[in-house]
ZAZA-404436 format. One record per residue (C-alpha): residue in three letters; x, y, z. Coordinates in steps of 0.5 Angstrom, whole numbers, padded with zeros to 4 digits, always signed. Layout:
BEGIN
ALAXYZ
...
This chain:
BEGIN
MET+0000+0000+0000
LYS+0003+0006-0002
SER+0002+0013+0001
LEU+0000+0019-0003
ARG-0001+0024+0002
PHE-0002+0025+0009
LYS-0007+0031+0012
GLY-0007+0033+0019
PHE-0012+0035+0023
GLY-0011+0036+0031
ASN-0008+0030+0034
TYR-0010+0026+0028
ILE-0008+0024+0021
LYS-0012+0022+0015
ILE-0007+0017+0010
HIS-0009+0017+0003
THR-0007+0011-0001
GLU-0007+0009-0008
ASN-0012+0004-0008
ALA-0016+0004-0001
THR-0020+0008+0003
PRO-0017+0013+0007
LEU-0014+0011+0014
VAL-0015+0016+0020
VAL-0010+0015+0026
LEU-0009+0018+0032
GLU-0002+0021+0031
LYS+0001+0028+0030
LEU+0003+0030+0023
SER+0010+0032+0026
ASN+0011+0025+0029
ILE+0010+0022+0022
GLU+0014+0027+0018
GLU+0020+0025+0023
LYS+0019+0018+0021
LEU+0018+0018+0013
PRO+0024+0018+0008
GLN+0026+0025+0007
GLN+0028+0024+0000
GLN+0021+0021-0002
PHE+0016+0026+0002
ILE+0016+0033+0003
ARG+0011+0038+0008
THR+0008+0043+0004
HIS+0003+0046+0009
LYS+0002+0045+0016
SER-0003+0040+0015
TYR+0000+0037+0009
ILE+0005+0032+0007
VAL+0006+0029+0000
ASN+0009+0024-0003
ILE+0013+0027-0009
THR+0013+0021-0014
HIS+0005+0023-0014
ILE+0006+0030-0016
LYS+0003+0032-0023
GLN+0004+0039-0023
VAL+0006+0045-0019
GLU+0003+0052-0020
GLY+0003+0058-0016
ASN+0002+0056-0009
MET-0002+0049-0011
ILE+0001+0042-0012
LYS-0004+0037-0016
CYS-0002+0030-0013
ALA-0006+0025-0016
ASP-0013+0028-0016
LYS-0013+0033-0011
ILE-0010+0040-0010
ILE-0006+0041-0004
PRO-0003+0048-0002
ILE+0004+0050-0001
SER+0004+0055+0005
GLY+0009+0061+0005
SER+0012+0058+0011
TYR+0014+0052+0007
ARG+0015+0055+0000
GLN+0022+0056+0001
ASN+0024+0049+0003
PHE+0019+0046-0002
GLU+0023+0050-0008
ALA+0030+0048-0005
PHE+0027+0040-0005
ILE+0025+0040-0012
GLN+0031+0044-0015
ARG+0035+0038-0011
LYS+0031+0033-0015
ILE+0032+0036-0022
SER+0039+0037-0021
């Protein structure tokens, strides 16, 4: 089961996968972020972490990840851009 994205809300995370119904787990997004492989996942917003292999398009402050539009917040923008530059270099 491949994770596409994680959405945090309070002390819970909704884990979206390729072919399954999203899972909701009791965990903080910051805790899961520490456990994910940094070369494959990037935090784009206080509420979102995305799997970079599923990013289809980046336009302005939005990412199209699979069939969902994910925001890139100002506080994560610089880190996201640096991450993408490292990947394409």
